N, C-alpha and C positions, 0 to 999 in steps of 0.2 A: 644224450641224444634222444633216448627212447622216451624219457620224461618230457623233454621239450615238445616232441612230436604229439604226444598224448594231450599236453595242455592245448596245443593248437586244434587238435580234433575236438576236445571238450568245448573249447570256446566256440566253434563253429555249431556244434550240437545244441549248446545252451542258446545260441542266437536263434537258431531255427525254433526251439521250443517256445521261447518267449516271444516270437514273431517281432522281435526288434527289428530283424532286417530280412529282406528277400535273399534267396541264395543268388549270388553274383556270379556263379560259375568260375570262380578262381580254381586252381588245381585241387584244392582241398575239397571243395564243393563237388567237383566232378568225380573225384575218388569216393567220396561218401556216398554219391548217388549210385555209383557202380556197386558199391557194397550192399546198399539197399535193394537194387535190382537182382544181385547174384549172391544173396546171403549165404547160400550153402557153399559157395566156392571162394568167397572174399572174406577175409578177416581183417580186424585192425591192424595186425601185424603186416598183412599185405599193403595196406594203406601207408604205414610207416615206412615200409621198404622202399616203395616207390617214391615217397618224399625224400628220403635219404639219396636215392640214386639221382634224382632231379637236383636237389640242393648242392650235393658234393660235386656232381658232374659240372655244375654252372658256377662254382665258387673257386676252388683251389686251382682249377685249370684256367680259369679267367685271369686270376692274379699272375699266374706264370706267363700267360700270353701276353699281358701289359708289360712284364719285364722284359720279354724277348723283343717286343716291338720298340720299347724305348732304348734298348741295346742297339737294335740295328738303326735306329733314327740318329742316336748320338754318334754312331761310326760313319753315318752318312748325312752330314749336316745340310746338304742341299736339299734332301727330301724333308728333313725336319722343318726347314724354312717354308718349304711349299705347303706342308699340312697345317702348320701354324698359321700361315696366311689364310688359307680356305677356312679354317674355324674360326678365326678372329673376324674375317670378313662377313661370315654368315651369321654370327651371333651378336656381333657389334658390342655395345656396352652393356649388355645385359647382366654381365657379372659371372654367369655359369652357363654350361652347355646343359640343356634339358633334353629329354627323350624326344620332344617334338622337333628338336633341331636336327636330328641325326639324318633325316632323309635328305638333307641339303649336303652332306659331308662325304661326297664320292672318294675324294682322295684319301681320306682318312680311312675309309673302308678298304680301299686298295692297299694301304699300308698294313692293316691288320691281315688281310688275306695273305700278302707276301710274306709276313712274319710266320703265318701259320703253314705256309708252304715250306719255308726253310726250317722251321722249328715247331712241328706239330706236337702239342704238349703230351699226347698219348701216341707215341710213335709206332707202336705195334697194335693199336686199337685195342679191342678186347678180343680173347681167343674165341674162335668159332668150332663147331663140330660138324663135319660133313654128315648129311642126313642119308645119303645112299653112295654106293660105289660109283665112281666116275673115271674117265681117262682124261688127263690134262697133260698137254705137250707131250703124249706118248707114256706117260706114267700112270700106272694104276693106283689110284687113291682109294683105299678102302673105306667102307661105311665106319662112322664114328671117329674118323681122324681128327685130331685136333690141328686146327688152321690158325695161323698166325698172318695177318696182313701187314706189311711193312709200308704203312703210310709215309714215313720219313724217305724211303726209297723212291717210292711213286712220286712224291712232290719234287724229287731232284733227277728224274729220269731225263737224260739228254735227248731221247726220242720224242719227248713231249715238250720240253721246255729249252728255249734258247738261254744260253749262259746260266745254267741251272744253280750254279753255286753263288751267283751274285745276287745281292738284295736290290731289286728294281720294281717298286710298287706299281710303276707305270705300265707294266706288262698287263695288269688288271684293268686299267682304265679303258672303258668301251668293250670290255669283255663281258660275256654272259656267264662265266664261270660263277657258281655260287656254293655256299656251304653245304647244300642239302643232300649231296651225295650222288646226284645224277651224272656228275662229270667225274670219270673214273681216273683221269689223270691228277686229281687233287681232291683227296678224301679226308681231310683233317677231323672231321666228326663222324668218319664211318659212312655206312650207306645201307638203304633199305630198311626193313622193320627193325634191324638191330642197330640203326644208327644212334647216335647220342641223344637221350632223351631231354638233356639240358641244353640243346643247341640254341634255341631262340633266346632263353634267359642268359645264357653263357655270351652269345654273341653281342646282345644289347648291353650287358654289364661292361664288356671289354670296350665297346664304342663309347660308352659314357665316361668310363675312367680315362681312358686314353685322351679322348677330345678335351676333357677338363685340364688334364695335365699340360697339354701343349698350348690350351687357351690361356691358363692362368699364369703360366710361368715361362721364362726363357731358361734353357738348360745348357750346362757346360760341364766338362769334366773337373774333378778337383785339381787345385794347384799342384803341378808336378807330375800328373797323370797324362801320360802320352796317348794310351789307348786301352781299351777294355777287352777282356777276353770273352770266348763264347763256349768255355767248358761247360759240360753238362753232367748232371747228377745221373746216377744208375737208378732203375726203378721203372715202374709202370708209367709214372708222369715224370716227363722231362723238364726238370726245373734248371735254371742257371746254377752252376756249382758254387760259384763266388757271387757274393751279394754285388748288386749294382749300385755303385756310390756315384751320385751325381750332385752337382750343386744348381739348385733352383733359385732364380731371381725374378722379382716382380717387375714386368716390363714398363 
């Protein structure tokens, strides 16, 4: 990975030196500008570290989110039909869903939000550390206490959600709840300055992948399979324990 990131950095630097392109302000450009402006504090290792965080936060977790969303859709075929109808009506005969089409897919986005509510891929987010001593619900929390936020429990809190254990994407239709972390009853990407750096890339990747899956194929369980489980792996990222096996058919 270190060698790959160095190749990406060298490619950008060589392009600037040869004046073959102008800086386009992609994420590598921005990091290299910061390194140039703050050369005493930022090294190439820092640049590589941020690239690693962004790319890993937006790839493995995105794949897991698509699997959970497909799991919920195949278990709830009425919602699968609705999201397929929306995507196919919006895209027509174009052949594939492109990024420019995503703004038209409100129901698809609601499906993804509901999948993230029930199965946040990083259920305990990343640990935090308290900067100062404070009192919380009558308990004294010392400075430098390690804090874990249970996003899984937050998304299933019956005080915030009706029928919290049920998969119902329509609860997000017409709702202002967004991924960005300003709505504390639903924080799949964390909140504040320590929120997920790969949020935008990850959300777009999930929307593109899932929309193309439901657009291009009809889905059903393999012959003889009556249902699929929702068992989870242990670890920082909550993957589905058993592989999701489905039959894809061209409509």
